[in-house]
C-alpha positions as CSV (number, residue, x, y, z in Angstrom):
1,X,2.2,34.5,-15.7
2,X,3.9,36.7,-18.6
3,X,7.0,39.7,-18.7
4,X,4.7,42.4,-19.3
5,X,2.7,41.3,-15.9
6,X,5.9,40.4,-13.9
7,X,7.2,43.6,-15.2
8,X,4.4,45.8,-13.6
9,X,5.8,45.0,-10.4
10,X,8.8,47.5,-10.7
11,X,5.9,49.9,-10.1
12,X,5.9,48.9,-6.5
13,X,5.1,52.0,-4.0
14,X,8.6,52.5,-1.6
15,X,9.0,49.7,1.0
16,X,7.3,49.3,4.4
17,X,10.5,50.0,6.0
18,X,10.3,53.8,5.5
19,X,7.8,53.9,8.4
20,X,9.6,51.7,10.3
21,X,7.6,48.4,9.7
22,X,10.1,46.2,7.4
23,X,8.7,43.8,5.3
24,X,6.8,40.8,6.2
25,X,8.9,37.8,7.3
26,X,7.9,34.7,5.6
27,X,8.4,32.7,8.5
28,X,5.0,35.0,9.8
29,X,2.8,32.7,7.5
30,X,4.1,29.8,9.1
31,X,1.1,27.7,11.0
32,X,0.5,28.8,14.8
33,X,2.2,27.0,17.9
34,X,5.6,26.6,17.2
35,X,5.9,28.2,20.7
36,X,4.4,24.3,22.0
37,X,6.4,22.5,19.3
38,X,9.6,24.2,21.0
39,X,8.4,23.2,24.5
40,X,7.3,19.2,23.0
41,X,11.1,18.9,21.2
42,X,12.9,20.8,24.5
43,X,11.2,17.5,26.3
44,X,12.2,15.0,23.9
45,X,15.6,16.3,23.7
46,X,15.5,15.5,27.8
47,X,13.6,12.4,27.8
48,X,16.6,10.9,24.8
49,X,19.2,12.4,26.5
50,X,18.4,10.8,29.5
51,X,17.4,7.4,28.0
52,X,20.9,7.7,26.4
53,X,22.4,8.4,29.8
54,X,20.5,5.8,31.5
55,X,22.1,3.1,28.6
56,X,25.5,4.2,28.9
57,X,26.1,3.9,32.6
58,X,24.5,0.1,32.6
59,X,26.9,-0.3,29.7
60,X,30.1,0.8,31.7
61,X,28.8,-1.1,34.8
62,X,27.7,-4.2,33.3
63,X,30.9,-6.1,34.8
64,X,30.4,-5.3,38.6
65,X,27.2,-7.3,37.9
66,X,25.1,-5.2,40.2
67,X,21.8,-7.0,38.5
68,X,20.7,-10.3,38.0
69,X,18.0,-11.7,35.5
70,X,16.8,-14.7,38.0
71,X,16.3,-12.4,41.4
72,X,16.0,-9.6,42.6
73,X,15.5,-6.0,41.1
74,X,16.7,-7.6,37.5
75,X,14.4,-9.6,38.0
76,X,11.5,-7.3,38.8
77,X,12.9,-5.1,35.8
78,X,12.5,-8.2,33.4
79,X,8.4,-8.3,34.5
80,X,8.3,-4.2,33.9
81,X,10.2,-4.2,30.4
82,X,7.9,-7.5,29.5
83,X,4.6,-5.5,30.3
84,X,5.8,-2.3,28.8
85,X,6.3,-4.2,25.5
86,X,3.1,-5.8,25.7
87,X,1.3,-2.4,26.5
88,X,2.8,-1.4,23.5
89,X,0.2,-3.0,21.6
90,X,-2.8,-1.1,22.7
91,X,-1.6,1.8,20.5
92,X,-2.3,0.0,17.4
93,X,-5.5,-1.4,18.7
94,X,-6.4,1.6,19.8
95,X,-6.1,2.9,16.1
96,X,-8.2,0.0,14.7
97,X,-10.9,-1.4,17.5
98,X,-14.2,0.7,17.7
99,X,-15.0,-0.5,21.1
100,X,-11.7,1.6,22.1
101,X,-13.0,4.4,20.2
102,X,-13.9,6.4,23.6
103,X,-10.1,5.9,25.5
104,X,-8.8,8.7,25.3
105,X,-7.5,10.7,22.1
106,X,-4.8,9.1,20.0
107,X,-2.3,11.8,20.1
108,X,-1.9,10.6,23.9
109,X,-1.5,6.6,23.0
110,X,1.1,7.7,20.7
111,X,3.1,9.7,23.0
112,X,2.6,7.1,25.6
113,X,3.6,4.5,22.5
114,X,6.5,6.0,22.3
115,X,7.9,6.8,25.8
116,X,7.3,2.8,26.6
117,X,9.0,1.7,23.2
118,X,12.4,3.4,24.9
119,X,12.1,2.8,28.8
120,X,10.7,-1.0,28.2
121,X,13.6,-1.7,26.3
122,X,16.1,0.0,28.8
123,X,14.6,-2.0,31.8
124,X,14.7,-5.0,29.5
125,X,18.3,-4.3,29.1
126,X,19.2,-3.9,32.6
127,X,17.2,-7.3,33.3
128,X,20.0,-8.7,31.1
129,X,22.9,-6.9,32.1
130,X,23.8,-5.8,29.1
131,X,25.2,-9.3,28.4
132,X,23.9,-12.3,26.0
133,X,22.8,-15.3,27.9
134,X,21.2,-18.3,26.4
135,X,20.0,-18.9,22.7
136,X,16.4,-18.1,23.5
137,X,17.1,-15.0,25.8
138,X,19.7,-13.3,22.8
139,X,16.9,-13.9,20.1
140,X,14.6,-12.1,22.5
141,X,16.7,-9.7,23.7
142,X,17.7,-9.2,19.8
143,X,14.2,-9.2,18.9
144,X,13.1,-5.9,21.3
145,X,16.3,-4.0,20.0
146,X,15.3,-4.6,16.4
147,X,11.7,-3.4,17.3
148,X,12.8,-0.3,19.4
149,X,15.5,0.6,16.8
150,X,12.9,0.3,13.9
151,X,11.1,2.3,16.4
152,X,13.0,4.7,16.3
153,X,13.1,5.3,12.3
154,X,9.3,5.1,12.2
155,X,9.5,8.0,14.6
156,X,11.3,10.0,12.3
157,X,9.3,9.3,9.0
158,X,6.0,10.1,11.1
159,X,7.3,13.9,12.1
160,X,8.2,14.2,7.6
161,X,4.5,13.3,6.6
162,X,2.7,15.2,10.2
163,X,2.4,18.1,11.3
164,X,4.7,18.6,14.3
165,X,5.4,15.2,16.3
166,X,1.5,15.0,17.5
167,X,-0.2,16.9,14.8
168,X,-2.6,15.6,12.4
169,X,-1.0,14.2,8.9
170,X,-0.1,16.2,6.0
171,X,-1.2,16.1,2.9
172,X,0.2,16.9,-0.4
173,X,-2.7,19.3,-1.5
174,X,-2.1,21.5,1.7
175,X,1.4,21.2,1.2
176,X,0.6,22.5,-2.8
177,X,-1.4,25.1,-1.6
178,X,1.2,26.3,1.0
179,X,3.9,26.7,-2.3
180,X,1.3,28.6,-4.6
181,X,1.0,31.2,-1.7
182,X,4.7,31.5,-1.3
183,X,4.6,32.5,-5.0
184,X,2.8,35.5,-4.2
185,X,5.2,36.3,-1.7
186,X,7.7,36.3,-4.7
187,X,5.2,38.8,-6.4
188,X,5.6,41.1,-3.2
189,X,9.4,40.8,-2.4
190,X,11.0,40.5,-5.8
191,X,9.1,42.1,-8.2
192,X,11.7,44.2,-9.2
193,X,13.7,40.8,-10.2
194,X,11.3,39.1,-12.6
195,X,14.4,37.3,-14.2
196,X,15.4,35.6,-10.9
197,X,11.4,34.8,-10.2
198,X,10.8,33.2,-13.5
199,X,13.9,31.0,-12.8
200,X,12.7,29.9,-9.0
201,X,9.2,29.4,-10.7
202,X,11.2,27.3,-13.6
203,X,13.2,25.3,-10.7
204,X,10.3,24.5,-9.0
205,X,8.3,23.0,-12.1
206,X,11.8,20.6,-13.0
207,X,11.4,19.6,-9.6
208,X,7.8,19.1,-9.1
209,X,6.5,17.9,-12.3
210,X,8.2,14.9,-13.0
211,X,6.9,10.8,-13.0
212,X,5.7,9.5,-9.9
213,X,8.5,6.2,-9.9
214,X,9.6,5.1,-7.4
215,X,13.7,5.6,-9.0
216,X,12.6,9.0,-10.5
217,X,11.6,10.0,-6.9
218,X,14.5,8.6,-5.1
219,X,16.9,10.6,-7.3
220,X,15.4,13.8,-6.5
221,X,15.4,13.0,-2.7
222,X,18.6,12.3,-2.6
223,X,19.6,15.4,-4.4
224,X,17.0,18.1,-3.8
225,X,19.2,19.4,-0.9
226,X,21.8,19.9,-3.0
227,X,20.2,21.8,-6.0
228,X,17.9,23.7,-3.6
229,X,21.1,25.0,-2.1
230,X,23.4,25.8,-5.2
231,X,20.0,27.4,-6.5
232,X,19.8,30.3,-4.1
233,X,23.8,30.9,-4.2
234,X,23.5,31.2,-7.9
235,X,20.7,33.7,-7.7
236,X,22.0,35.5,-5.4
237,X,24.2,37.6,-7.7
238,X,21.4,38.3,-10.0
239,X,19.0,39.4,-7.1
240,X,21.8,41.8,-6.5
241,X,22.1,43.4,-9.1
242,X,18.6,44.0,-9.8
243,X,17.8,45.4,-6.5
244,X,20.8,48.0,-7.5
245,X,19.4,49.1,-10.2
246,X,15.9,49.6,-8.1
247,X,17.8,51.4,-5.5
248,X,19.5,53.7,-8.1
249,X,15.8,54.4,-10.2
250,X,14.0,54.9,-6.8
251,X,16.7,56.5,-4.9
252,X,16.2,54.4,-1.8
253,X,18.7,55.0,1.2
254,X,21.4,52.0,2.1
255,X,19.1,50.9,4.8
256,X,16.1,50.4,2.7
257,X,18.5,48.3,0.6
258,X,19.8,46.0,2.8
259,X,16.9,45.3,4.2
260,X,15.3,44.5,1.1
261,X,17.7,42.7,0.2
262,X,17.3,40.5,3.4
263,X,13.7,40.3,3.0
264,X,14.3,39.2,-1.0
265,X,16.9,36.3,0.1
266,X,14.6,35.2,3.2
267,X,11.7,34.9,0.7
268,X,13.8,32.9,-1.9
269,X,15.4,30.5,0.7
270,X,11.7,29.7,2.3
271,X,10.2,29.3,-0.9
272,X,13.2,26.8,-2.0
273,X,12.7,24.9,1.4
274,X,8.9,24.9,0.5
275,X,9.8,22.9,-3.2
276,X,12.3,20.7,-1.3
277,X,9.1,20.2,1.6
278,X,7.0,19.0,-1.5
279,X,9.0,17.1,-3.5
280,X,10.3,15.0,-0.4
281,X,7.2,14.5,1.2
282,X,5.9,12.0,-2.0
283,X,9.4,9.9,-1.0
284,X,8.6,10.0,2.8
285,X,5.1,8.9,2.3
286,X,6.2,5.9,0.6
287,X,8.4,4.9,3.0
288,X,6.3,5.3,6.3
289,X,4.3,2.9,4.1
290,X,7.1,0.4,3.7
291,X,7.9,0.7,7.1
292,X,4.4,-0.2,8.9
293,X,4.6,-3.3,6.7
294,X,8.2,-4.5,8.3
295,X,7.4,-3.1,11.7
296,X,4.1,-4.9,12.6
297,X,5.8,-8.6,11.9
298,X,8.7,-7.3,13.6
299,X,6.4,-6.8,16.8
300,X,4.6,-10.1,16.4
301,X,8.2,-11.8,16.2
302,X,9.1,-9.8,19.3
303,X,6.5,-11.2,21.2
304,X,7.0,-14.7,20.3
305,X,10.3,-14.7,21.2
306,X,9.6,-13.3,24.5
307,X,6.6,-15.5,25.6
308,X,8.9,-18.5,24.7
309,X,11.7,-17.2,26.8
310,X,9.6,-16.5,29.8
311,X,8.6,-19.8,29.3
312,X,11.8,-21.7,28.8
313,X,13.3,-19.9,32.1
314,X,9.9,-20.7,34.1
315,X,9.5,-24.2,33.0
316,X,13.1,-25.3,33.4
């Protein structure tokens, strides 16, 4: 967009705030379903809080030896936890085997996979009374904890490349399209400041038009947050000066000035967040692919160690 086109935005009509409507919030263009997403996040938060409390309580009470691995409830928890860890395999099987295609939506299996990946290890920890036993039991325990920790890392990476925890996978094309829509938002909300818009577009180009090498992507991934915050702070001064000139030219009231300033700041910050999201997406995809390479072998190692532990306990 050339300078003449940018300058033409200075002929904007008075803002909608004079009619009590206000300029549209950038957040209103986000995808529908935030209410359900908030409920899911709240439910997940409660679940992890209760899980953390159960681990903390078991650790604090381990010396009282209410449970033993050989008999009673402790033995039963070992069986329940082991079955849960076996059921975890149904999720990757549901994704890969055609004969399981009609066994319900994959999203449901994913939820079960995540829940059992937390509850199962907790049952095993109570089974072991949060202490180490023989060599084979210790190997089985640490293998399980390693898989569980890996699953939490995978959950974090999963959310970064999907629309919510149970949503479909994002694509770079979709994110780039959303960023292009944000450029239109810049023209509507800060058209009176072509210099600020030009600096934002230059920042976006410098971040996104780089080589796809791993270390180049990693460098941007590590410092993009600092760069976006610095860019936002740096542009606040020029934005206010441009808006004040527009206010004097159009003789707007102080109420309109404050409303326009809030709208412009929201638009700039949301645009920078979109740039950051697109820039990080490539790295998250790479990390998620690497995570897959390690997670499956860890699960196999856990199963082998668990089977050997069960055999050793009952055979000897």
